[in-house]
N, C-alpha and C positions, 0 to 999 in steps of 0.2 A: 484808056489811057490812066486813067483816075481806077479803076480797078486796081490796076500793075500797081499805081503809088499807092494803094489801100493797105495792099497787102502787103510790101516792101515797107510801112510803118509797123504792121503789125509784128514783119518776122525783129525789126528793128526792138520788138517787145517782149519778145522772146530770147531774144540775143543777150539784148538785157540782162533779164532776168534769168537767164544761164546763167550770165557768169560771174551778176554776182551773189549767187547760190551755192558758183562752185567754186566761190572762193570763200565763201561765209565756211561749206560741208570742208576743206581746203583746211581752213584757221581748226575749228572743232576740231579736225582729226589730227593730220598730219604735220601742222607748223608747231600750236603751241599747248597737246598734250603734255607737251613736255618743259612747258614755259614755269614749273617747280626749282627748273635748277638756274633761271637767271639770277642769276649776281647782280648789286651792284655794277662789282666790276668788268660785266658778262653782257648785261639786258642790253646795253644802250646800240654794239653791230648788231646782236643779230633781231631787236624790234622796231628801230626807232625810221629807220630809213627805209624797211619794207610799210611804216603803216605812215610815214607819211607819203612815197607813191601810191598805196593805194587812195591816200582817203585826198589827195591833189588828182588821179581817173578818174575816183567817183564822183566831185563836184562835180563833174563838168559832163561825165555822163547821168547819175541822174531827174537831170532840168530835160536832160533831150526826154528820159524815156516816161516821166511825167506829161512835156510836147504831145508823145505820141500815144501813150494812152490819155490824152483829153481829145486825139484824135479817135479816136479808137469808140470814144462814147460820143460822137459826135457817129461815127459811121452805126455803130451798130445800136443809136434809140428805137430804132423804129421796130429793134428782133428780140427774138423771147435770151437771146443772148448779149443783154446792155448790160447786165450784172456785172457781168467781168471787168469788162475796165473800172467800171467803180472798185470794185475789188481789189484790183490792180490798183489803185488809187489809195487805196487807205492804205494799202497794208505798205508800200512805196512809204506812203507820208508813215508810217511807225517808224520802218527803217529808220527814214529819218529825222526821227525826233528825236531817235535811241544815241542816233550818233552825231547830229549835233550840238543835242544838248549836254549830250554827259559823256559819250565816247572820246568829242572829240578834246574835248578840256583835258583828260584826264593823259591823249594823247602830249599835249603840249607840256601838259605839266613835269609826265616822264622825257621830255625831251629835254630840259634844264641840269638834265644830268645829276637821276638822284643820288645820294650819299646814305639814306639809310636804309637798308636790312627791310624792317619794320615795314619802313613805310610805302617802298620800293614794289614786295608783295600783297600789301593790302590795296594801292593799286591793280597792279596784274590781277587782282581776283577777283576785283571789280570792274574792271576791262570784259574779263571773259565774261561773269556774268553777264554782263549788255552786249555784248557781242552774241550767247546764244538767244538773247530777243530776238535780233537778226538771222542767226539763223534759221530762226522756227517761223517767222513772218517774210522772210524769201524763200523758204520751203515752199512756201502756200502761196505768194505768190507767185512762182513758178510753176508750180500747182494747176493753179487755175492756169495760167498760159497753154500747158501743156489742152486743158480740158478743151480750153474756146478751140485748139486748131484741133485737136480732136472729133469735134463735136462739127465743129465751123465747113469741115474734111467730110464728117459724114466717114472718121478713118475706120471705124469699128465693123458696118455696115460694106465695107468694099474687100477689105480682108476674109469677112466671113463669104460673102460672094463670090471670089477668090479662089478659096477653099472647097469651094460645095465645086 
């Protein structure tokens, strides 16, 4: 039973990191490359409800991931993979810091319905730059989790054995 619960815990981490990095990759490549076209007349409907929904969701999800990473740290404390949850916690911590201390204040300001285009542009530029930091940190976090599952399950060796 303990093994199944730990497997579920670790799968939750992989799911969460995949979700987080997926949102940031979509943000980076699909949703806001055209942010330059947002104006004070159009940005609110195209930006605020989406950022508020994401903030609400991740406000609950990030602490769950943090707890799961702590459980993983305990379960891996005597293995060669003990560094994985600590790397995950560090990267999640950086992303959370950037989000809480820098991005959410911008979101709150933009939710006040900015009327000056220069101010809007300045805030959106900063918002994009800050989210690019999280894009990098969460991509690294996802890669660490994928490495963990590949290494833990000896997947590369199993694939070679199956091909032989």
